[in-house]
BAVEX-303120 format. One record per residue: x, y negated, z of N, C-alpha, C, CB in turn. Coordinates in steps of 0.02 Angstrom, whole numbers, plus 50000, padded with zeros to 5 digits. Each point is the difference from the previous one (the first is absolute). Glycine has a CB too. Example, Ala and Ser with C-alpha at 12.3 -4.5 7.8 and 13.67 -1.06 7.14 Angstrom:
BAVEX-303120
506605028450390499554994150000500454994050000499055005950062500774988849902500424994150003499614994550037500595003249892
end
This chain:
BAVEX-303120
503555116049549500655000150034499924997750073500604997749890499705005950156499974998450071500574995350017499455011150027500414982449990500554995350013500395001550064499344991549940500395013150101500335001550063500445006349995499044994650060501055007949879500455005549988500564997849953499065008350019501534994749990500564998249956500295006449969500264989850070499895009949866500375005449968500434997049944499085008550028501354995549945500494997649951499674997249937500805008450044498594994049939499684997949938499784992750002499635011749983500314985350076499754993150007500564994950000499035004550063501594997649936500564995450007500044995249941500625008850064499504984849952500114994949949500574995450023498785000449964501584997149988500544995350016499694993350020500795005949920499494990950131499734993550021500174994549949500115003550120499464991549873500154994549954500604996050026498794999449967501594997849987500604996450019499954992449990500645010249971498814987549998499914992849992499324998050027500755000049898499144993550110499384997750032499395001649958500644991050055499435008649879499435001649957499765007250011500424991749915500065012850093499825006950014499715000950069500905003649922499394992850127499765000550068499294997350007501174998850040498664996149921499354996850007499435005049991500504989449958499605015750003499475005049989499865004150062500345000649881500144999550165499925004150060499874995850063500755008449948499154985150043499814995850057499255001150013500914991449973498895007750089499295000950016499865001950072499865003349884500515001650145499865001950069500024994250049500485011049973500014984550021500044994350045499434995149991501225001349999498524998249940499464995349987499335002650027500614996049899499335010650108499415002750034500024997850073499965010049921500634990250109500064997550069499824992650004500905008650023499324987549927499844992950000499254998949999501074997749940498575006350022499274999349997499695001450068500015003449880500285001350157499745001550067500164994450048500145012249977500454984850016500224994850047499624993549990501135005350002498774992749935499754993349985499334998550032500625000649894498925004250106499334998650025499964998750074499585006849909500764997450130499964999350073500544995550027499505011350006501144990149976500554996250028500004992849977500645010350005499294988749929500074993249974499364995950006500855004449922498614998050051499394996049997499714998550069499775005049889500284999750157499684999150066500504998550055499105007749963501374997050050500454999150057500474994149991499935012250020500364987049921500484994649989499674993250004500675007649928498764991650041499664993550003499754998650070499675001249880500135004050157499794999050069500574997350042499165009249988501444993550002500584997550037500174992949979500445011750010499554986949924500144993249977499504995050026500505004849899498864997250104499484995650025500094998550074499225004549915501015000450123500094999150072500654996350017499345010450018501204991349947500664997750020500274994249958500215011450038499514987349904500314995149956500625003149969499554990450068500945005549914500595002649965500515003350046499824991149917500125008050148500535001950046500155007549999499674990450070499855013849913500105007350003500125003149931499295000250102500854995749848500085002849933500585004949995499514989549954501015009350086500585004449997499835007150022500734990050022498775010750022499805006750022499755004049940499704995650115499905001249843499735003249941500555002049951498944993550015501545001949975500555001349954500425005950024500024987849968500165012250096500395005550028499625006649993500554992150081498805007649932499595006049996500035003249931499254995250087500725000649861500015002649932500695002749980499114991849971501425005250054500675001749977500315006050036500154988149972499755012450094500405004950037499735007149993500294991050079499065009849910499735006850002500125004049937499144995650076501095001149872500105003549937500555005350005499634989749939500865009450106500535005050008499725006750023500814990850026498695008950018499695006150024499625003449943499904995250116499775000849844499655002649940500495003549954499154990850008501445006349982500505003049956500255006750026500344988549965499745012150101500235006450027499485005549990500674993850084498695004449925499475004949987500005001949926499314995450096500764999549861500005001449929500575004449978499454989249984501165009450042500575004249982499905007250022500744990050010498975010750050499895006850025499515003849955500244996150117499245000549862499515003249956500325002249935499094993150051501365002849921500305001549936500495005850005499884988049968500555012150083500505005350001499745006550029500874991250011498615008450032499755006150032499365002749967500524996150106499084999349865499355002049973499475001150053500605005149907499564993150156499545001250055499484994450005500905006150062498504995749958499484995050015500174996850066499125006449935500504988450083500144996350061500005004450062499494990049947499985013950061499965004050062500395006549996498884995050019501275007349921500505005449995500664997750031499445004549895500754989350089500634997250024499964998450075500224995349886499255001150135499954998150070499915006050045499504989249965500205016150010499895006050040500655003650016498875001149949501684996850018500655003050013500424995950048499955005149887499774989550140500364996050049500135004150063499494989449954501095009750077500125003650062499554997450056501195001949966498655002450082499584997950055499435004950012500294988249976499285010250073499455004650019499535001549943500084995650116499605010149887499515002049951499385002750036500905002649915498524996350054499385003050023499745004349943499734990350080500315016249928499825004449945500494999049943498794999750034500954999349906500424999049942500214992749992499445009649946500244985950091500114992949989500544997150044498834999349968501594996450002500504996250037499664994650043500855002249908499524995550141499754994550042499814994049957500725003950095499674994949851499884994149958499325000649965501244998549984498595007449992499375001049966499414998950047500555008149922499494994850137499454999350049499944992950025500175011850034500404984949977499984993050023499694995649946501015001950072499174999349865499694996249945499245001049998501075001049935498715005150072499295001450000499654996450057500225011249947500114988550112499714996650057499934992549986500495008750077500044988249894499984992949985499474998349948501214999350028498685005349927499524998849947499284999950023500805005249923499094996350141499324999450028499794992750000500195010250072500304985249940499854992950003500084996649932500375000050120500085002549841500184996949935499404998749953501095005650012498384998649988499444998649955499674993250011499815012149996500304984950063499734993250011500234995249946499985002250123500664998449857500284995449951499635000349934501115001250055498785004849919499675000649935499254998850008500895008149961498854993050100499314998050012499914992549991499885009650079500634986649942499984992849989500024998249927500554998450110499825005649851500064998749928499345001449965501225002950004498465002750011499385001649967499464995050020500315012249996499734985250066499554994750021500134993649961499955005050112500694993649874500174994249960499715000449930501044998850067498975007249904499705001049934499264998350003500845009049973498824993450079499294998550007499864992650009499865011250050500574985449988499904992850011500094996149935500415001350119500105000649842500124996649936499405000949953501245001950014498525004249980499455001349955499364996750024500535010849968499394988550098499404996750027500004992649982499975008250093500624988749904500044992949981499884999349925500814997750094499455007049867499894999849928499275001449982501185003749983498525000950054499305001949988499624999750066500325007549902499514986450121499724999150067499335003550012500594989350001499085012849947499375003550010500075007150025499554992949911501065009650089500135006950022500414999750065499965004449880499804998950172500324999850066500695003149999498875000550053501554997349995500685002650005500005007650008500364989150052499205013549991500015007250014499855004149937499644997550119499954999749837499845003749938500635000449956498794996150006501574998349989500615000049959500525004950028499784988049967500285012150100500475004650031499805007249984500234991750092499135009749913499765006849986500085001949926499184998750094500844996449862500125001449929500755000849986498974993649971501445002350063500735000349988500295006750021500064987650017499695015250038500275006250025499975005849950499674996250114499745005449859499985005549952500354998549934498945003550052501074990149928500334998249937500755001550004499134991249978501195006550076500725001250006500135007550007500164988750053499395015049979500085007250005499995003449932499454999650112500094998349846499945003149933500614998549957498764998950008501564995350004500604998349961500615004150020499544988549988500465013850075500605003150028499955007650003500184989750065499235013249942499955006950022500345005049954498954996950054501135001449882500355004649955500764999550007499044999149921501204995650111500704999650019500504999149944499675006850093500164990249851500474999249945500474994050011499155005149923501504996250075500494994750013499944994349949500775008650048499144993049888499994994749949499444995050013500485008149918498954994250105499444995550014500194995350057499185008749962501134994050090500194995950058500504994749979499815009750076500694992249885500524995349980499724994449956500845009250007498804992549941499754994949953499504995450033500195008049907499364994750132499494995950033500334995150049499175009349988501334993150048500354995750049500364994249965500145010050076500204991549869500374994849965499544994549973500865008649970498594993450001499544995149971499714995550054499725008049908500094994950148499654996350052500464994950035499265009850017501364992149998500444995250034500274994849951500325008950082499744992849855500274995249951499564993949993500525009449941498834991650055499534994549992500044995250059499255007449932500704995250127499974995650059500674996750014499105007150047501454996249935500664997050009500064993649960500505011450019499294988849919500044994049957499554994450027500245007349901499184994450123499544995050025500274996850064499055006349949501254997750094500284997450063500584995349987499645010450059500784991349893500564995549981499724993349977500715009949968498764990349992499694993849977499754995850058499665005749894500094997550158499754996450058500574996750039499045007950007501524995649999500574997150036500254993849963500325011450043499694988949891500194994149961499484994550007500625007349919498744994750077499454995250003499964996250066499405007249922500794996150134499944996750065500474994050005499695011050050500844988949909500474994450001499694993649971500935008249991498514992449977499674994149972499384998150041500415003349886499584998950176499454998350045500284996850063499305009549955500254988750091500214997350064500315005150046499124991749988500905014649992500295005350042500685002149976498855003950026501474992049932500655001849972500515001350056499744993249897500675012050093500525001650049500664997149976499415010650035501064988550011500634996749984500595004850010499504988950034501095008849946500605003950013500125000950074500504995949894499314999050144500085000450073499565005650029500284987750004499115013049968499565005450023500315006849987499004992749979501275008249960500315006449983500625001150043499574999049882500824995750129500595000650043499825002150070500554991349933498905005950093499775001950067499805007450001499614988250021500065013949926499775006949997500565005049994498984995949949501595002150023500575004549991500524999350055499794999549878500074996450172500484999150056499875005450052500054987549979500385017550022499925005650044500024998050074500515007249913499834987450101500064998050070499404996250026501224999549983498324998849972499394996850023499575005050039500034992149902499775006150156499605004550041499285000449975500734997450096498985008649910499295000849985499614999150064500255008049904499234987950096499614999050061499795006750031499594989149954500455011350112499855006350035499325002749981500724996350094498804999449899499315002249984499955003449932499584990750071500935008249886499975002749932500455006049990499734988649961500635013450091500475005549991499645006449980500754994750085498675006649945499635006149984499805000249927499585000350116500184994149857499804999749930500625000949955499034992450028501535004549991500615000549960500255007249997500304988250031499675015250026500245006950002499545004649959500494997950114498865001049891499545003949959500124998849926499154999550093500984994249889500144998449930500645003449977499414988950013501095011650032500625003549983499855007349982500654992450076498895010649961499845007049987499655001149935499935001650119499694993549858499565001249943500254996949935499075000650080501384994549924500274997049939500625003849977499554988750034500595010849902500525004349973499775007250003500904991850036499555012949955499815007050004499925002050073500605002549892498825000150126499885002550067500185007450004499104991550017500825011250043500175007050009499625004749954500264997350117499105001449874499605004549958500184999249926499084999650085501104994349894500214999149930500665003649986499404988949998501065010750050500645003649992499885007449992500594991250067498975011549976499855007149997499665002049935499905000050125499674995549849499655001549938500464999749939498964995550052501595000849954500464999049943500245006749971500364989050050499765015849995500245006549976499535003349950500575001350109498784998349904499525003349955500014996749931499285003050099500774990449900499994996649935500645001449961499284990950049501295009749986500625001849966499965007149973500634992250075499115012349966499945007049977499525000649942500255003850116499184992749888499505000649947500214996349936499125001150089501324994049918500274996649941500535004449966499784988850053500505016049984500475004749971500734998950017499205000949911500954994650135500704998650017500365006350023499684988250031500015015750013500335005950028500035005749950499614996650114499835004649850500005005549953500494998849943498805002350029501294991549951500484998549946500725000550025499154992449948500955006750116500675001150029500175007450001499884989650070499625014549945500105007250001500165002550070500384999549883499555007150129500165003050065500734998550019499155009149980500974990250084500664998150024500545005049978499464994250098501055003249873500605003949983500604995650016499405006749908501084996050128500594996150017500495000149941499855002850124499924994049822500414999849939500064992749977499625011749967500874987249990500104993249974499384997749962501245002149992498465002449967499424998149959499414998050044500395007749910499474996450142499434998450043500114993450037499775012350015500834986750012500154993850036499934993949954500775006350075499454994349863499934994549953499274998449986501105003349949498495002050041499294998849989499664997050061499995009649920500184993150138499694997550062500164992650011500075011550049500564986749940500194992950008499634995749948501135003550044498794999149896499654996249949499274998850018500765004849915498885000350108499304999050019499924996050064499745010849944500754989750101499994995750059500104992749980500455009450070499974989449880500094993149975499344997349971501225002649975498415001549990499354997949974499544998350058500155007249897499864997050154499594998850060500194993550034499875012350015500784986249988500214993650028499694994149963501085005350035498934995049899499694994649961499254999550012500885001649913498795004150092499295000150014499854996750067499885010649933500504991250118499894997350067500184992550003500235011350049500334986949917500224993150002499514995349965501185004150002498604997849938499544995749963499324999450034500595003249895499175002350133499364999650036500084995850063499665011249954500934989150078500134995850059499974992649981500715009150050499584989249892499974993049977499284997849992501105001449942498485003050030499294998349989499654998750066500005006949895500034997950152499624999150061500304994750046499635011849991501034987150005500304994750040499774993249975501005007250024499024991849911499784993749971499264998750015500855001249909498745004050083499294999450015499884998450074499755008149907500634995250136499924998850072500164992850018500295012050022500274985549953500184993150015499494995149971501215003350001498534998249940499494995649971499384999750043500435002849886499335002950138499415000050043500144996450066499645010849948500964990350079500164996850063500014992449992500685010050035499634987749912500044992749987499304997149993501115001549944498445001950020499324997549993499644999750067499965004749884500135000450157499695000050065500274994550045499825012149989500844986950009500314994950043499854993049976500915008150026499114990949908499904993249973499274997750003500975002049926498575002550059499304998049994499595001650062500105001849878499935004550145499575001950056500254997250066499705010449938500954990250074500284997650064499904992550008500845009249997499254987149950499944992750004499294997850016500944999049918498575005350069499304998450014499735003650061499844998049879500605005850154499785003750059499535005749984500144989750064499915013049875499575005649979500365006650010499424992649917500225012450110500285006650009499515005249974500664996150101499555008449855499555005249976499845005050055500474998649884498905002550129499805004850051499275002049990500834995050080499025011049945499325002449999499705000349930499874995550113499485003649884499635000549937500134994049954499135006750059501214988149967500174994249959500705000449970499244993250071501085012649937500705000749977500094997949927500135009350082499464993449874500104998849929499844992749982499715012049976499764985250054499844993049987500574995450020498795002650016501524998950041500574995950023500595000849953499605001150118500555005149862500565001149954499904996549934500195011050055499194988649922499874996849935500184992650001499095008249981500954988850079500194992950005500714998949974499234998750098501195006449905500684999349974499994998449926500425007950087499084994449878499964999249928499584993949981500145012349987499294986950046499584994349983500334993550020498985007250013501404992850042500324993950022500634998449960499555002150113500715002849850500594998749960499844998949926500665006850081498844996849894499834999549929499324996949987500705009949982498894989450070499334997249990499455005250009500504991749922498885005950082499445004550013499925005549949499474990550054500745008249884499925005149948500395006450016499844990949918500695008450124500455005650013499695005250047500954992349982498505006050051499715004850047499795006549965499604990550071500085008749871499795006049963500615004149980498984994049958501545002750016500605003649980500325003450060500184991849906499835004750151500285003050060499615006350020500404988750037498955010749964499595005750021500095006049955499174992050047500875006849888500135005549953500695003050013499254994549914501245001050095500685002450014500055003650066500444990649933499225006750118500015003250066499695006949997499954988850055499535011949906499695006649993500515004949971498874994849983501485003149963500485004549969500575001950048499724994949889500515000250150500555001350046499785004750056500494988849973498935009850057499765004250055499825006949975499584989950058500115010449883499815006549974500615004049980498914995249961501615001450015500625003549983500315003250061500194992149904499745004550154500265002850062499605006150020500394988750036498955010849959499585005950014500205005849955499054992550034501035006049903500165005049949500665003550015499354993349916501185002750092500665002950010500075003250069500474991549921499205005450130500025002950067499665006850001500014988550051499425012149916499655006449999500405005349962498904993950006501415004049939500435004749963500565002650045499734994149892500575001450147500555001950044499765004150059500614989749967498865008150066499765003550059499775007149984499654989150048500025011849896499765006749983500595004849990498984995049946501595002450030500605004249993500355000950067500134995949882499954998650156500355000550064499675004950047500374988249985498975011250022499655004450047500005007249974499284990450036500645010649899500035006849973500685003150014499184996949910501344999150080500695002450013500105001550074500414993349901499355002250142500065001150072499635006250022500124987650017499285013449956499625006150016500375006249977498934993549991501435005949952500415005549977500585001350048499684997349883500624997450143500575000750044499825003550066500484989649949498915009250076499805003350062499665006749988499874988750052500075013349885499765006649984499265000649987500905003950067498754990449923499285000349989499815001349928499874992350095500555005549858499905001449929500685001649969498974992449995501035009849943500625001149963500074994349949499935012850015500454982150003500054994149957500355001649935500034992850101500405012249899500375001749939499575003749949501045000650069498405002049952499545003249954499594994649964499945010550073500124988949861499664994549964499254999750012500885001049914498795004850089499275000050010499834997550070499895009449919500464993150132499874997950068500144992650009500295011550040500254986149927500174993050005499474995649968501215003150000498584998749940499474996149966499364999950040500525002849890499305002950139499395000450040500044995550061499825011749960500754988450075500074995850059499994992649982500675009150055499684989149892500004992949978499304997749982501175001449957498455002850009499324998249981499554999050061500155006449893499904998250155499584999450060500174993750041499915012550003500744986350005500204994150039499844993549963500915006950052499074993449882499844994049961499284997750013500815003749913498765000750108499324998150017499924998650075499595006849903500824996750137499934999150073500234993150023500175012350013500434985549965500284993950027499604993749985501095005449989498664993549950499604994049989499384999650044500415000149883499295005750132499425000050045500234997850070499455009349933501124993450090500264998050065500164992650002500475011550015499854985949934500184992949998499384995650003501035002849934498464999150030499384996250000499684999950069499825002949879500165002850154499715000450067500374995550049499645011849977501034988250018500404995850045499874992649988500885008950003499044989249934499834992949987499334998250029500685000549895498835003750098499334998650028500034999450076499485006149904500994997550127500074999850072500334993550023500095012450001500444985349966500404994350026499874993549962500865008250034499014992049902499824994249960500494994150006498835003650013501814998049993500514994750004500615002249960499584996250114500445002549820500545002649958500704997950023499204999749907500884994150116500674997750020500255004050059499754988549957499835012050095500205003850060500155007349982499294992550071500295010549887500095007049982500655001049961498765001449997501394994049957500615000549960500624999050044499374995949899500604999450147500584998750043500145005750048499764987849991499715015250037500105005850043500295005849961499044996350073500695004849867500285005349957500724998649981498865002249957501294991450032500694998149983500485001350056499554991549925500225007350136500435001450057500135007550008499564989750056499935014349932500095007350002500485002249945498855001450049501134995149895500465001549945500724999350023499154996049918500984999250127500684999250027500195006150041499864987650001499665015150036500145006150038500175005849954499244996150090500385004649856500145005249951500694998949969498775001249975501424992450017500654998449972500575002750043499504989749948500395010950117500525002850044500115007449985499694991750089499775012049897500075007049979500385000349935498935003150058500884992649895500324999849935500754998550008498924996249947501234999450100500704998150011500425005950023499624988550030500115015550016500355006050022500125004749941499474999050115500015001649843500085004249941500534997349953498825003250010501194990249979500494997149955500715001050024499154991549967500975007850097500675001150028500205007249992499824990850083499715013849930500155007149992500155001749927499265002650098500354994649857500115001449928500694997349979498754999449978501424994750047500634996849979500615003850025499424989049999500575013350065500605002650030500005007650010500114989150055499325014149933499985007350009499795003849937499744997950119499894998949837499735003749943500284997749933498975001650066501304992449930500234997349936500665003449979499434989050025500605013949916500635002849977500554994749999499375008449930501234993650089500564995350004500124996649934500505007150089499374996449857500134997249933499534994249984500395011349964499064987950074499524994649988500044994550052499265008449946501254992050097500064995050054500104993049971500495008950076499174986049952500064993249975500644996750025498764999149996501374994749981500594996450022499894996750068500324998149880500224999050146499974997150068499514994150003501175003650019498814992449928499544994349999499285002250008500804993849929499025011650038499325002750007499875002150072500025003849879500464999750150499905002450069499934994350049500665010249971499704984350018499934994250044499294997349995501224997149986498535002249952499314997849991499505004750032500354994549895499795011950100499555005050029499964999250076500295007949907500284991050125499994999450074499734993350024500985007750003499104987149958499664993750015499245001149999500964993349951498825010449999499295001749995499775004150060500104999849875500305005150144499825004350057499924995950064500625009549947499854986150066499984996050062499404995450001501255000550007498634996149936499424995449996499355003850010500644992649922499295013250048499395003850005499895002650071500115003249881500424999250151499935002650068499754994650047500925008249978499384985950018499804994550045499294997849987501194996350005498655002049933499354997249984499455005250001500574991449932499585014750046499495005250001499835002150071500405004049889500104996150155499865001650070499534994950031501125005550009499024988149979499564994750024499315000549969500994992650017498985009449920499375000549965499555005450030500564996049897499735009750121499615005350030499704997650066500745008749946499664987850094499754997450063499434995049989501135001750051498954993949901499494995149985499365003349976500894991849971499175013249987499415003349973499605003650055500605001549890499765001650156499655003450055499614995050042500895008750002499414985550010499654995050039499374997649964501084996450051498975002549883499424997749961499465005349999500744992949930499465013350060499505005349994499645001150066500695005549911499684994350145499695001250065499584994250023500955007250028499154986949940499614994150021499314999849968501064994050014498815010449937499355000049966499455002550046500575001849890
end
């Protein structure tokens, strides 16, 4: 069955209770697996280590406000059945050949974006080198690249979903234990610390604004995660079960039902990555900042491990390293699954391949599944600084989020059937999200350009 095609034979009634909905949750948790490794483990702790508790509100806002944009993309996928670049390619504005300005601009931004995942694959190598010090970092990186390719190249949704859920679940539990454990050490945090972190009027030191903005881009759902959400919804069957668009009572009822399931998927996954993000930030602020430690360069993983050994004891280093491997590898895994689809779809939008043809799509996904890990490994060997690479990639993610924002506004006010229009409270939340993203993402693009040109 082709998940990117819809016909009447695939229609199913949406579940009406949570037990029924639970079977269809999953797309949002794939995004969580992608977010946790780069945004939480590296970028969030780096900000906490540098700023202490004062910038915690930036992380919280980042996780909460961007979900509205994700929901608009998800709704559009469900009611239209369009892939991400099918939809973006219909935005008004200039075109070059078959491609919309948005598609070409995204492709241009993605020239820099591989730095971020290059930092992740380097992190995997650093973790394995500490676990098995007799094997050099570069060897582990060279092994990780083909392994993740082999897991992804066949492109099966079920594999991506199940693997992502298992990997983030383990480390989530361990991180919660560490947050509790730190309260029984000399690094315990207080209510006053949390209050300071949640005080929006507290100024962030000027020297840390760049790091805070980059963290905003990479924590919570970033631009690329929002764009990838459509594929996971389509491959899970949300759109095909809704059926081709018909302006009828039955179709509208089904569409609203599957959109409600998508809301639960997005909301519950948001709770997971928001809680994880705050946990990592607190560990970085309480333990690393108090000791003047900052994760950077080839010592990134060793410094991060202090969050666990200093809260739970020396025995926790091994558990941390195993957990860090799963988290970083889950990001590699889910990012490669998303990128192979995004680029294949974008190439289809500009006329280079036929993404709607199942054979052409599978072939493109398979080829890109081997190409990107090689590129990420090369970039790590060139720069050898996972934190810097992740933060630069995170800032570029904010730029991509601006494209996504234009798409979300267009989907909401030009493409969404009137029968599916949300209530006023939702629209208020949507526009709060828009304003926050425009301000912070604009600053993030400027910051990223300065960092990249300074290399």
